[in-house]
PASEBA-1860 file (N, C-alpha, C; in nm, 3 decimals):
! residues 101
1> XXXXXXXX> -0.864/1.516/2.650/-0.957/1.445/2.739/-0.957/1.301/2.696 ~ -0.936/1.211/2.794/-0.936/1.076/2.746/-0.970/0.981/2.867 ~ -1.084/0.919/2.847/-1.128/0.817/2.937/-1.030/0.696/2.939 ~ -0.992/0.648/3.056/-0.896/0.559/3.078/-0.903/0.490/3.218 ~ -0.931/0.357/3.221/-0.941/0.296/3.341/-0.816/0.296/3.437 ~ -0.718/0.338/3.384/-0.585/0.351/3.474/-0.575/0.488/3.526 ~ -0.653/0.581/3.493/-0.644/0.719/3.543/-0.684/0.706/3.691 ~ -0.632/0.797/3.779/-0.653/0.791/3.918/-0.736/0.918/3.944
9> XXXXXXXX> -0.827/0.914/4.034/-0.911/1.012/4.079/-0.870/1.057/4.233 ~ -0.844/1.183/4.256/-0.810/1.238/4.371/-0.931/1.344/4.421 ~ -0.986/1.322/4.532/-1.092/1.396/4.587/-1.050/1.456/4.712 ~ -1.082/1.592/4.727/-1.047/1.654/4.856/-1.176/1.712/4.913 ~ -1.195/1.667/5.026/-1.338/1.709/5.095/-1.300/1.808/5.212 ~ -1.355/1.921/5.222/-1.337/2.009/5.339/-1.480/1.983/5.413 ~ -1.476/1.957/5.540/-1.596/1.938/5.623/-1.610/2.008/5.739 ~ -1.714/1.998/5.809/-1.745/2.077/5.919/-1.674/2.009/6.051
17> XXXXXXXX> -1.616/1.886/6.031/-1.555/1.810/6.127/-1.490/1.684/6.065 ~ -1.450/1.597/6.149/-1.388/1.464/6.115/-1.493/1.347/6.127 ~ -1.600/1.368/6.183/-1.690/1.244/6.189/-1.791/1.235/6.078 ~ -1.767/1.138/5.980/-1.846/1.128/5.872/-1.987/1.099/5.891 ~ -2.028/1.035/6.015/-2.160/1.024/6.044/-2.238/1.150/6.090 ~ -2.172/1.245/6.135/-2.247/1.370/6.180/-2.209/1.489/6.115 ~ -2.080/1.497/6.059/-2.027/1.628/6.002/-2.082/1.633/5.849 ~ -2.061/1.749/5.792/-2.114/1.772/5.668/-1.999/1.827/5.577
25> XXXXXXXX> -2.019/1.789/5.448/-1.921/1.833/5.349/-1.952/1.984/5.306 ~ -1.841/2.074/5.313/-1.867/2.216/5.278/-1.786/2.254/5.142 ~ -1.702/2.156/5.097/-1.637/2.189/4.975/-1.587/2.044/4.922 ~ -1.586/2.040/4.788/-1.538/1.918/4.719/-1.447/1.975/4.599 ~ -1.331/1.914/4.579/-1.240/1.949/4.476/-1.177/1.818/4.406 ~ -1.165/1.808/4.297/-1.128/1.680/4.226/-1.008/1.705/4.123 ~ -0.909/1.618/4.122/-0.803/1.605/4.017/-0.806/1.465/3.974 ~ -0.770/1.462/3.840/-0.752/1.335/3.781/-0.598/1.328/3.727
33> XXXXXXXX> -0.531/1.215/3.768/-0.393/1.206/3.719/-0.386/1.068/3.646 ~ -0.266/1.056/3.584/-0.231/0.931/3.515/-0.171/0.838/3.621 ~ -0.130/0.724/3.592/-0.070/0.624/3.694/0.054/0.691/3.748 ~ 0.129/0.769/3.659/0.249/0.823/3.701/0.223/0.948/3.776 ~ 0.111/0.992/3.807/0.066/1.115/3.886/0.075/1.248/3.820 ~ 0.097/1.239/3.691/0.080/1.363/3.607/-0.057/1.411/3.604 ~ -0.087/1.539/3.647/-0.215/1.594/3.645/-0.271/1.603/3.500 ~ -0.385/1.535/3.478/-0.465/1.533/3.349/-0.562/1.638/3.349
41> XXXXXXXX> -0.633/1.660/3.460/-0.738/1.763/3.463/-0.770/1.800/3.617 ~ -0.826/1.922/3.628/-0.864/1.968/3.756/-1.012/1.982/3.734 ~ -1.087/1.919/3.828/-1.230/1.932/3.819/-1.288/2.053/3.890 ~ -1.406/2.065/3.901/-1.481/2.176/3.957/-1.441/2.175/4.115 ~ -1.419/2.304/4.168/-1.402/2.326/4.302/-1.534/2.390/4.363 ~ -1.610/2.317/4.431/-1.742/2.358/4.456/-1.763/2.368/4.609 ~ -1.803/2.499/4.658/-1.835/2.525/4.798/-1.985/2.483/4.801 ~ -2.016/2.408/4.913/-2.158/2.352/4.925/-2.226/2.423/5.038
49> XXXXXXXX> -2.352/2.466/5.000/-2.425/2.555/5.103/-2.459/2.457/5.213 ~ -2.444/2.508/5.357/-2.501/2.449/5.462/-2.567/2.545/5.562 ~ -2.668/2.503/5.619/-2.748/2.589/5.702/-2.658/2.658/5.814 ~ -2.689/2.763/5.868/-2.615/2.831/5.973/-2.589/2.753/6.082 ~ -2.710/2.678/6.133/-2.695/2.592/6.262/-2.601/2.487/6.244 ~ -2.566/2.432/6.119/-2.477/2.335/6.092/-2.334/2.388/6.112 ~ -2.312/2.507/6.057/-2.192/2.594/6.064/-2.152/2.620/6.197 ~ -2.256/2.661/6.282/-2.232/2.701/6.428/-2.207/2.568/6.502
57> XXXXXXXX> -2.222/2.460/6.469/-2.185/2.348/6.540/-2.031/2.309/6.523 ~ -1.973/2.370/6.430/-1.837/2.316/6.413/-1.740/2.357/6.534 ~ -1.636/2.285/6.559/-1.551/2.302/6.665/-1.465/2.434/6.630 ~ -1.384/2.474/6.732/-1.313/2.609/6.710/-1.196/2.593/6.611 ~ -1.137/2.487/6.581/-1.040/2.481/6.485/-1.097/2.484/6.351 ~ -1.205/2.416/6.324/-1.277/2.407/6.185/-1.327/2.554/6.161 ~ -1.399/2.617/6.261/-1.449/2.741/6.243/-1.323/2.849/6.219 ~ -1.220/2.843/6.284/-1.118/2.933/6.258/-1.048/2.910/6.122
65> XXXXXXXX> -1.016/2.773/6.093/-0.962/2.745/5.976/-1.033/2.775/5.842 ~ -1.160/2.754/5.856/-1.246/2.767/5.727/-1.297/2.920/5.720 ~ -1.298/3.001/5.826/-1.304/3.144/5.821/-1.189/3.212/5.759 ~ -1.070/3.168/5.817/-0.949/3.232/5.774/-0.913/3.206/5.614 ~ -0.963/3.098/5.571/-0.940/3.046/5.431/-1.057/3.121/5.338 ~ -1.151/3.175/5.394/-1.259/3.227/5.322/-1.365/3.137/5.281 ~ -1.362/3.004/5.316/-1.449/2.905/5.277/-1.585/2.922/5.331 ~ -1.586/2.969/5.469/-1.718/2.978/5.523/-1.805/3.092/5.443
73> XXXXXXXX> -1.739/3.192/5.399/-1.811/3.291/5.333/-1.870/3.241/5.202 ~ -1.791/3.154/5.140/-1.821/3.095/5.000/-1.953/2.997/5.029 ~ -1.927/2.923/5.140/-2.043/2.826/5.181/-2.179/2.888/5.197 ~ -2.178/3.007/5.278/-2.295/3.075/5.306/-2.358/3.141/5.194 ~ -2.281/3.169/5.073/-2.356/3.223/4.951/-2.382/3.124/4.843 ~ -2.317/3.003/4.857/-2.328/2.905/4.754/-2.471/2.856/4.736 ~ -2.488/2.818/4.610/-2.632/2.767/4.569/-2.618/2.627/4.547 ~ -2.514/2.559/4.579/-2.485/2.414/4.547/-2.538/2.327/4.677
81> XXXXXXXX> -2.624/2.228/4.657/-2.647/2.123/4.754/-2.540/2.017/4.758 ~ -2.537/1.934/4.858/-2.437/1.822/4.843/-2.466/1.728/4.713 ~ -2.604/1.705/4.690/-2.645/1.630/4.579/-2.599/1.691/4.449 ~ -2.620/1.826/4.434/-2.578/1.886/4.303/-2.421/1.889/4.295 ~ -2.353/1.906/4.402/-2.208/1.911/4.388/-2.165/1.778/4.359 ~ -2.222/1.663/4.414/-2.188/1.528/4.373/-2.204/1.495/4.231 ~ -2.338/1.548/4.176/-2.364/1.524/4.043/-2.275/1.589/3.945 ~ -2.241/1.718/3.977/-2.152/1.796/3.885/-2.002/1.714/3.889
89> XXXXXXXX> -1.956/1.671/3.998/-1.826/1.594/4.011/-1.826/1.469/3.935 ~ -1.945/1.404/3.938/-1.957/1.269/3.863/-1.957/1.295/3.725 ~ -2.033/1.393/3.680/-2.033/1.425/3.539/-1.883/1.460/3.482 ~ -1.806/1.542/3.563/-1.673/1.574/3.524/-1.591/1.440/3.507 ~ -1.614/1.342/3.608/-1.531/1.232/3.617/-1.558/1.131/3.491 ~ -1.688/1.133/3.434/-1.723/1.049/3.341/-1.638/1.068/3.206 ~ -1.576/1.182/3.206/-1.486/1.207/3.095/-1.355/1.141/3.094 ~ -1.325/1.084/3.225/-1.173/1.049/3.267/-1.186/0.895/3.298
97> XXXXX> -1.277/0.850/3.340/-1.286/0.707/3.395/-1.415/0.629/3.358 ~ -1.393/0.502/3.311/-1.521/0.431/3.258/-1.607/0.408/3.378 ~ -1.728/0.409/3.360/-1.810/0.370/3.470/-1.786/0.251/3.527 ~ -1.785/0.252/3.669/-1.772/0.145/3.753/-1.621/0.106/3.788 ~ -1.531/0.193/3.733/-1.390/0.173/3.761/-1.344/0.251/3.882
END
């Protein structure tokens, strides 16, 4: 584990749709690489709880995709809020990138 301002952070978000103003995050995953893209660490993969009415508002593609992958089942039983998932992800990233970089 080495903090380095040259490390790159890759964050993958699964969402209820594509509009960041109205849709919600249902999963976050993080990878840290060096500048040559060698993977240094894989962070937590966190399913984020969302209320059923939010999940019911997803379009057909997202509902089918996230059901087939099993993500919706994980979201429904998750104990993580968006804030808790963000905090855990940030705590992981502190080990790899200096604050403010």
